[in-house]
Each structure stands twice: as structure tokens, then as C-alpha cells.
N, C-alpha and C positions, 0 to 999 in steps of 0.2 A: 504494499499499497503505500503510494507517492505522500509522504511529508515534507511540506513545502514552507517555508516562512512568509508572511507577506510582504516583508521588506526583501526578500531576495532578488536576484539579477532577474530569473526566469520566470515569475511569477505572472507577471503582466501578461507577457506572450500564453502562459498557461491558459489564466483566467479569461483570455479574449477567445484562446479557441474552445475551448470551454461553450461560452455566450453564444460560438456561434454553430455549435454542433445541429447540426436538423434542421438547420433554419433554409437551405438553398436547398430544393431537391435538381438534382442530377437533371440534362435537358434530355436523356434519354426516357427517365420517369417521365419529365412533363409531356413529352412527346407522345408517349404510350395513353398517357391518362386522355390527353386531348383529344387521340380518335377514338378512345372507348365514350367518352364524354359527346364528342362529334357524332358517333353511329350509334348511339343510343336515341338523341335527340334526332337522327332525321328519319331511321330506321324502325324505332319502338321494339316492342318486344322480340322481334326477329334477332334483333342484336343483343338485345338484354340476355335472351337462352342461348344464343351462342358463346359470348363471354364468361356465362355461369357454367360451361361444361370445358370451357377451355382453363378457366381459373380456379375452380371450382370442384369442377370433376364429376357433377352429375348431371341427368336432363331436366330441363323443366318443361312445361306446354301450360298455355293458358287455363288449361283445366285443373295444373297441377301446381302454379306459379305461388298461389295464396293456401296459407295453412287453412283446414276445413275444420271444423265441429267435432269431426269426428278423430283427426290428427292431434288437435287438442287437451279431447276428454282422454286419448291414450296415451301422450305427452304428462298429461299431470298426474297420472295413474303410476306413473313410475319414480314421483317426488314422493324422498323416503321425508316421514311425517316432521322430523328431527328437523329437516331443513327448510320443510314450509314455515316451522314456526320463527326461525331465525330471519325468515325472509319478512314474514308478516312482521317481527318485532322491528326491522330494519323501516319496515315502511311505516310505521306507525311513529317512530320518531321523526323521518322525514317528512310523513305529512303535518307535523306539530311546528319544526320549524318554519317551515316555508311558508305557512298560514302566514308567520309574522312580516311576509314580505308582500302581503296583497294591499294593490293599491287601491286609489278610491278617485273618483271623479269629482271636479270640484267646478263652482258656480263663484263668479266673482261679480258683484253690485255695490261698487263703492259711488258711484257716480250715474246722476239722474240721464236714467234713458238708457244706458249703457249695462249689456250684459255681457260678460267673456268669462269664457271656463274651457274646462279641457274633461272628453271623451274617453275612459281607458275602455276597451275593446282587446278583446282575446282573439288571437288568431284563429281561423275556419278550420284549417287543419295542418295539423304538424309531421312531418317524418323522423324519427326516432331510429337512430344507426347504433346497432349493437354488433361488438367486433366477434367473431367467431373463427379465429385464424389459431396462432399456437396458444389460446385458451378461450373458452366464453365466460364473459360478466354478466351475469342477473344483475349484480347490484348497480351498472349502467343505467338498466333501464327504470327501476327506480329513482335513480339521480334525476333522470330527465323523462319520464313521464308522469312522476308526480305533482312536481311544479306545474307541468303543463296543464294539468289534468285542474289544480284547483285556481289556473287563472280561469278556466273557464274554455278552454278550446275545444272546439267539437266536435273534431277526427282526430285522435292519436293514432298511427300507423308506425309499425315497426317493421324494420329491414333487418334481415340477420343470417350470414350464411349457414345451410346445414348441411352438416356435414353427411355424406350420402344422400343427400335430399330430406334427410330427417329434424324433426325440429327437436331442439336440445331442453331436455325435462327441466332443467333449473330457468329456460330463458322461458317457456310456458308459463312458468309460475309465476316466473316474476311482472311477468308483463299481466295475467289474472290479477294478479293481489293490485298491481297498479292503474287498474283497468284499461289497457290496451284490450280493443277489439278484434282489428285487424292486424295479422302479420304474415310477412311476405318470404320465402324464402331464397332472399337473394342477397348478393355484397359485394366490396368492392366498389369500384370510382362507378362501374356497372349501376348499381344499384343507387349512390347518388344522383347520376345522370337521370335515371328513373323517375327518382321522388321529384326530382327539379322542372325536368319536364312535360312528363306522365307519358303513361305507352297505354295501350286498351286495357289491361289488366292492373296497370300500379297506378293507380291515383296524382294529381300533380300534388304538390304543398306548399303553404306559404313560408316552409322554414324547415330548416333538416337541423337536429342536434345528434350529438353524440360522437365519441372519438372514432379513431381507426388507423389503420397505418399510414405508409408514407401517399399510398394510391389514394388513399379514401380522402387523406386532407389535399390531396394538390387538385383530386376533382372539387370538393366542398369549396375550394378556394376560384378556382374555372365557374363553379354555376352562379356563385354570389352576384348579384344583383338581377339574375332572374328568380331567385329566391334568398330567402333570408336564410342565414347560418349562424350556430352560436358562436362558434371561434373554430381554428385553425389549429388543432392539435396538434402536438411535437411529442418529443421525446420525454418521458416523465423524468421527474427533479426532486431532489430534496436537498436542501441545506438542514443540518442540526446545529445548532449555537450550543456551547456549551463551556460551562467554566469547571472550577476544578471541583465542584458540589455533584459534578453528573457521574451517573456511573455507567462507567467502560462499556459494558455486557450492552444495557441499554441502548447508548449511541450507535454502538455497532450493528445491532439488531436492527436496529427502525433504516440504515444506512442498505445493509442488505436487503431489508422488503422493498426498497425501492427498483434497486439493481436485479432484480430476479425477472422485471418487467419484459426489457430485452436487452439488447448489446447496447442500444444509443443511450438506455439508461443515464442518468448522473447523480452521484452522491457525494455528498462534500460535507466536513466537519470543522466548523471555525471554532478555535481555544483558544486560549489567552493562557493554557496549561500543557505545557513540557511534556508531563508525565501523563497527564490523561491521552495528550496525544500518540505516544506510545504506547500506553493502555488500549486503547480504540484498536491501533494497528494490529496489536496482537490477537484481540478480540473477532477481528475481522476475520483474520488468518483460521482461527481456530474454527467460529461459528460458519463459515464457507464448507467445511470439509461434509456437514451431515446435511447439506441442501438438496432441494431435487433438483432444482434448475442449477446446479453447482457450475456449470459450463457458463451459463448465460451469465452469470453476476461474477463470474472471475473476468469475463471478456468488455464486459461493463465499468468494472473497477478497474480494471489496468489501463482504460484509455481516457474514463469520466470520472475517474473517481478521485479523492484526494484527502488529505486532514491537512487545513492548513492553519499553522500556529499566527494567530497576531498577537498584535501588541496592546491590547487593551479587548475586552467585550464590545466596547463603544467604535473600535474598529471592524469586528466580526458584523454587527449591526449595517456599517456605512457597506462593508463587501457584500455583505445579504443585499440589500437596498439596491446594489449597483446592479445584482444579478438579477435579482426579482424573481425568487424561486417561483416553481407551483405549489410546492411545501415548505414551510421553514418551523421546525422545533425549536424550542428555545427553554434547553435544558440546564438551566441557569437558579441560583439564588431568589431572585425576583423577578420571575417571566412577568407577570403585572408590568412591572416598571417599565423595562425592556421594550413591550410592545406597545410604548407608545413612541417609541423613536422609529418603530420599524414602517414605512410608507407603500414599501413595495412588495408583496405577495399574496399567492393566489389564498391560500390558506395557514394560518399560523396556527400552530398547536404548542398549548403552554403548559412547561412542567415535565417532569419525569414519567409522569403518568396519563400521559396523553397522547401516546404514538398514533404517526399519523395514518395508521391501519384500523384505527378507531372511526376518524375520517370517511375513510373510503367503504364502511360499510354500516355503521351501529349508531354511531354519534348524532346523526341526522341532518348535519352539514353538508351542504353539496362538494360530491368529490370529481365535477365535469368543471376544470380550471385550468383559467389562461396559463401557458407554458412557453419556454424559450423567451422568456424577459418581457413579456405582452402582460402581464401584471401590473406594468409601470401605469400600462393606458385603461386593462380592462378587469372583468371581475368573473367568479364563478356562475356559472349556470344559477340562475333561479325563477322565480316564478313571474318577474316583471322579464323575462327574455321573450314571454310568449304574449304579450300587451303588446297593442296599437296604442299610441296617443294621438288623439282628434282634437284639434281647439276650434272652439266656436266663437261667433261674438254677435252680438245685436246692438243698431244703434237706430234710435228713435228720431225722426226729423227733426226736432230742436237738438239733440246731443249730435245729430251729423254737421246741422249749420254751427256750432259751436267749435267743431276741427277741419271744416271742409277748408276754410284759406292755408291755413297749418299745412293742409295734406298737399293741396295740391302745389304750393311754396316747395314742399320736399321734392316731390315729382319734378318740377320744373327745374332745380337744383340739379340732378341726375340725368337733364335733356331728354326726358321722356310724357312728350307733350300730349300724346293719347293718355297718360294715367291722369294728368291734371285736367284734363277735358271731362272725363269720367267726370271726377270728381265738383266742377265747377257747373257740368251742365245739370245737376241736379240742386242749384240754386237759383236756376232761372225760374 
């Protein structure tokens, strides 16, 4: 495990390379995704089914692309009672947290004859992408579908790759608990294109939410504007800020929890304690041996893992703010005090007994988070992502007359003569 001092000569170079990882898709990938998106947009189901065979290895038809009631029932029957219990627990907690995000319309009546306001309107139809490549993630369905349902979305559609054309039972259970009624057995860039443009079998949506691989991320970026998207999710990442009070075994375990995702995941420890740095390095070596995804974790740590010794915890926070991580853990004596200094992070986990895994599953906060430094300007997925805001205004004749001259003057300042005349015409 690399141990680097923040004032070392090579630190800035390493840190900048780490921030840029996964941020630029290769020309070959972009070209491939552009063709997939174009083909599905112009050829519809024909291209969608062709790419499903090519990339996922199973054949679909108009009659089999959507999961039937019988298929759902069969999949749900395979779910273990203890698994369903945990999914329902997570769903309840996610719903409780996200209900606090509900927005309200408003009306302003501070001037005689003037009414202005904002209407909060849910999106009509939303598509959720649930990954199904190296692993299936029922938790992602809960995190996306429950906020959409709370927002009042009329129809929530799920797309997910189906191994051998069969729906994963845990995916079926999460969809059922979340209130998803329609599931399509499609994945990859072709599924994103189908949701964005619509086909004879897959309805067009207003927004696509949910993470995926590099092909899915590139496709979402390409269809943005045709539909809305939640974010462009890159490789996962965690920064752990720890002082001498932290337990090395906890810090190591949480870093490994992140890098088991894939070879592009990043895990950093920022600490002002050289003793802790050495202890965590040894713990990572020890704990990695027993991981089921040991090879993936080792590759990720080799390229994108590091322990950084800082001159102070304050400097550690400054470095974290510069990185703007998806996940930030504060294993320090007074995490709430340090939280006040944090400006850029997707989600912050306070104290040694708040591991990032809690937020992934059971806590209730959302785990669909900005990655790759985008936490500088974007936020976790929430109920507010499934609303539209519509402004409205009403002026009586008397109220209009008070504002007409100034309005016309402003239009003339900008050289928009017809705008001015549209106002002045009402004064005649």
C-alpha cells in the first residue's frame, strides 16, 4: 500500500492523476456507444434485441422483453424470507429519510393585483437502470424508485440485464417493494437508448436514473437533452480522514469495502498520524487475503489506493474538499466539528461506527452519489430529482399599468422593440 506525505515531491502528480481517473472515455468506447445509441434511436426494437444478443448473450422478442406477471411471481417465490425482510427494512428507512425532501408549491401575494408562484410537478415517467454485470444491486432500485414514488411519478420503469434471460429474484423483490410495476430485461447502452427514444416495446421516459458501467455512463451523457439524467456516474471512491483515535482495522475494512467494486475504484486514507498510517497499511494487507473479490481489490489498491500523511487534520479536510469524493468518512475525535469544514462530498459518514456500507444499504440516505469530483456542484439523488418546477404569474390591469413603462424601457435597453411594443400596446 502506497504511503505518501502530502508535502512530498510526487504527491501533486499522483493526486491529480487520481482525480482524473475514469473521467475521460476512450475514443473507441465513445464511438461504439454512439453507434449503439444511433441504431436503437433509428431502428428501435430490431437494434435493441440485436445488441442484447451480442453483449448479454440472450435472445429477446417483443413478447419476451418485458417481464411478465408469471415471471415476477416465479422470481419472487425464490427470494429467501430473511432477504426480503432486509430489503423491506431498508425500504422503510429510505422512505422515512426521503419524505423529508418533499417540496411544496408556493404563491406570493405581496402586491395588489399581482400573484406569482411556483408549482411543483412530478415527472410523468422515469426509467431506472439497475446494473447486472459483475453483480446485481437490488439496493440501487430502492434508492432510485422510492424517491421517485414519493415525488409522485406516474410510472416507474426498470431496465436491468437478465442473466440467461431470467430475472434476478432479488431485483424482482426490490422492484416489488419499491412499487415498480414494469421491468424490461435489457441493459447496457442499448437500454439507455431505448428509454431515451422509445421503441415499440419500451416506452420513452422523461428521466433516466441509476448507475452503470462506462458504456452506460457514456450513453447517458449522449442522450442528455433528449431526456434528463440523474448524473454521469464514474468509478466509486472513498476518502477516510482519521486521527490517532481511529482504529486501523476499521479504516482498512472501509477502504477495502470500496475497492472490491471494480479495478477503477479509489480508496484514500488521509491522516496526521504516521503510526496509524503504518497500522492501516498492515491491516489492508492482512484483510485483503480473505476477500472473495481479492483480485479486484488488489488491482484497485495498486493503481488507485494510497495512505496520505498530512501535516494536520485541517490539511486532510482541504485535500478532501479538493478531491470532492463520493464518500467521505470522518474517523476523528470530534467528527461533527470537522463536518463544518467539509464543502465537497457526496455523503459524509461521522465517527468510527458509521461505515460507508451503512449508507449503501440500511441507513436511509441515498447511495446514488456524485463521483469523480462532481460533488463540487451536484448532490445525492433525491425526491427533488423527480420534480419539475413551473413558475406562474398574474397581473391585473391596474398592476400591469404600474410596471408597463419600466418593462418597456428594459426591453428597449436590450434592443427588443417588439417586446416593448407588446407592453405599450396594452396601454392604449
